[in-house]
C-alpha positions as CSV (number, residue, x, y, z in Angstrom):
1,M,0.0,0.0,0.0
2,K,2.8,2.4,0.9
3,K,4.4,1.7,-2.5
4,I,1.2,2.6,-4.4
5,I,0.9,5.9,-2.4
6,L,4.6,6.7,-3.1
7,I,4.2,6.0,-6.9
8,L,1.0,8.1,-7.1
9,S,2.7,10.9,-5.2
10,L,5.6,10.9,-7.6
11,C,3.3,10.9,-10.6
12,Y,1.3,13.8,-9.2
13,M,4.4,15.8,-8.6
14,A,5.7,15.1,-12.1
15,I,2.5,16.3,-13.6
16,A,2.3,19.4,-11.4
17,C,5.8,20.4,-12.2
18,N,5.1,20.3,-16.0
19,N,1.9,22.2,-15.8
20,T,2.0,25.5,-17.7
21,N,-1.7,26.5,-17.3
22,G,-1.3,28.1,-13.9
23,N,0.5,31.3,-13.0
24,T,3.6,30.5,-14.9
25,K,3.6,31.1,-18.7
26,A,5.7,29.3,-21.2
27,I,7.7,31.6,-23.4
28,S,7.1,30.9,-27.0
29,A,9.3,31.7,-30.0
30,D,7.4,34.8,-30.8
31,S,7.7,36.3,-27.3
32,T,8.4,40.0,-27.0
33,A,11.0,39.5,-24.2
34,K,14.4,40.8,-25.2
35,K,17.7,39.8,-23.8
36,E,19.4,43.0,-22.7
37,T,22.7,43.2,-21.0
38,I,23.1,46.0,-18.5
39,K,26.6,47.3,-18.6
40,E,28.3,48.2,-15.4
41,I,28.3,51.9,-14.6
42,P,31.0,53.0,-12.1
43,E,29.6,53.9,-8.7
44,K,31.8,56.9,-8.4
45,R,32.9,59.5,-10.9
46,S,36.5,59.9,-11.7
47,T,36.1,63.8,-11.8
48,V,33.4,66.0,-10.3
49,N,32.4,69.1,-12.2
50,A,32.1,72.0,-9.8
51,K,29.9,74.0,-12.1
52,P,26.2,73.2,-12.4
53,V,25.5,70.6,-15.1
54,M,22.0,72.0,-15.6
55,A,20.4,75.3,-14.5
56,F,16.9,76.7,-14.8
57,E,16.1,80.3,-13.9
58,K,13.1,82.5,-14.1
59,P,12.8,86.1,-12.8
60,V,10.2,86.8,-10.2
61,A,7.9,89.7,-11.0
62,D,8.8,92.4,-8.4
63,N,9.4,96.1,-8.8
64,L,11.9,96.5,-6.0
65,N,14.1,93.4,-6.1
66,K,15.8,91.3,-8.7
67,W,14.5,88.1,-7.3
68,K,14.4,84.8,-9.2
69,F,13.2,81.3,-9.1
70,S,16.1,78.9,-9.9
71,V,17.0,75.2,-9.8
72,K,20.6,74.1,-10.3
73,L,21.9,70.5,-10.5
74,Y,25.5,69.7,-9.5
75,E,27.4,66.4,-9.8
76,T,28.5,64.6,-6.7
77,K,31.2,62.0,-6.4
78,Y,28.5,59.3,-6.9
79,T,27.5,58.8,-10.5
80,F,23.7,58.6,-9.9
81,K,23.5,61.3,-7.2
82,Y,23.1,65.0,-7.9
83,K,22.9,68.0,-5.5
84,V,19.9,70.2,-6.2
85,E,20.1,73.9,-5.2
86,M,16.8,75.8,-5.2
87,Q,15.9,79.4,-4.8
88,Y,12.6,81.4,-4.8
89,Q,13.0,85.1,-3.9
90,E,15.1,85.0,-0.7
91,V,14.1,81.4,0.2
92,T,16.8,78.8,-0.6
93,G,17.1,75.1,-0.2
94,A,19.3,72.1,-1.1
95,D,18.6,68.4,-1.5
96,T,20.2,65.4,-3.1
97,I,18.4,63.3,-5.6
98,T,19.4,59.9,-6.9
99,F,18.6,59.0,-10.5
100,P,17.7,55.3,-11.2
101,N,20.4,53.1,-12.7
102,L,18.8,52.1,-16.0
103,G,22.1,50.7,-17.4
104,Y,23.5,54.0,-18.7
105,T,25.0,57.2,-17.2
106,P,22.2,59.6,-16.2
107,R,21.4,62.4,-18.6
108,P,19.5,65.0,-16.4
109,V,17.1,67.5,-17.9
110,L,15.4,70.6,-16.3
111,K,12.0,71.7,-17.8
112,Q,9.5,74.4,-17.0
113,G,6.6,72.9,-15.0
114,T,2.9,73.7,-15.4
115,D,2.9,76.3,-12.6
116,P,4.7,79.7,-13.1
117,Y,7.4,79.0,-10.6
118,S,8.0,75.3,-11.0
119,C,10.6,73.1,-12.6
120,I,10.5,69.4,-13.5
121,I,13.7,67.5,-12.9
122,G,13.9,64.5,-15.2
123,F,16.2,62.5,-17.4
124,K,16.5,61.2,-20.9
125,D,16.1,57.5,-21.4
126,N,18.0,55.4,-24.0
127,S,15.6,56.4,-26.7
128,G,16.1,60.1,-25.9
129,D,12.6,60.5,-24.4
130,F,12.1,62.8,-21.4
131,K,11.2,61.0,-18.2
132,P,9.8,63.3,-15.4
133,Y,11.2,62.5,-11.9
134,K,10.9,65.4,-9.4
135,L,9.1,68.7,-9.2
136,V,10.5,71.8,-7.6
137,I,7.8,74.3,-6.9
138,A,7.3,77.6,-5.2
139,E,3.8,78.1,-3.7
140,N,2.5,80.5,-1.1
141,D,6.1,81.7,-0.5
142,E,7.3,78.2,0.2
143,L,9.8,76.1,-1.8
144,S,9.4,72.4,-2.0
145,I,10.5,69.3,-4.0
146,K,8.1,66.5,-4.7
147,T,8.5,63.1,-6.4
148,L,6.5,62.8,-9.6
149,K,7.3,59.2,-10.6
150,H,9.4,56.2,-9.5
151,Y,11.5,54.2,-11.9
152,S,13.1,50.8,-11.4
153,V,14.7,47.9,-13.3
154,T,13.6,44.4,-12.9
155,R,15.4,41.3,-13.9
156,S,13.6,38.1,-14.9
157,S,14.8,34.7,-13.9
158,V,13.3,33.3,-17.2
159,P,15.8,33.5,-20.0
160,A,14.7,35.5,-23.0
161,K,14.8,33.9,-26.4
């Protein structure tokens, strides 16, 4: 009796392991999965540029002062980290943002936001398309930075064909 149960158990496990109707899907020859290799990007830069790599400035309408709204990005010693210096009138702030490692050196971009005193910090992807990432905005005499989108890279354990 024990031998029959053992044989039936082994048969059941063999059938269950070969089942492709459940949550796992078999990859066919016409699958859209591509095999991409992600090249290694150095964690640290060999040289750090002391000047801003990108700058966005807009004058603030004021009859007495020459105030401005500005966002500047500076390289740090880490490849994917940039220092952000912000200013609105006499209010200043600084932060560090980390761009995602998508397999290439970050290409930061600063663009005008939808509000008069706002700037979108983003980057160009491998196709050259702009990807929004953070928003620097001056509202009610306050300066803030907000996350617009999150980006990540996932790796599949199923080999692409």
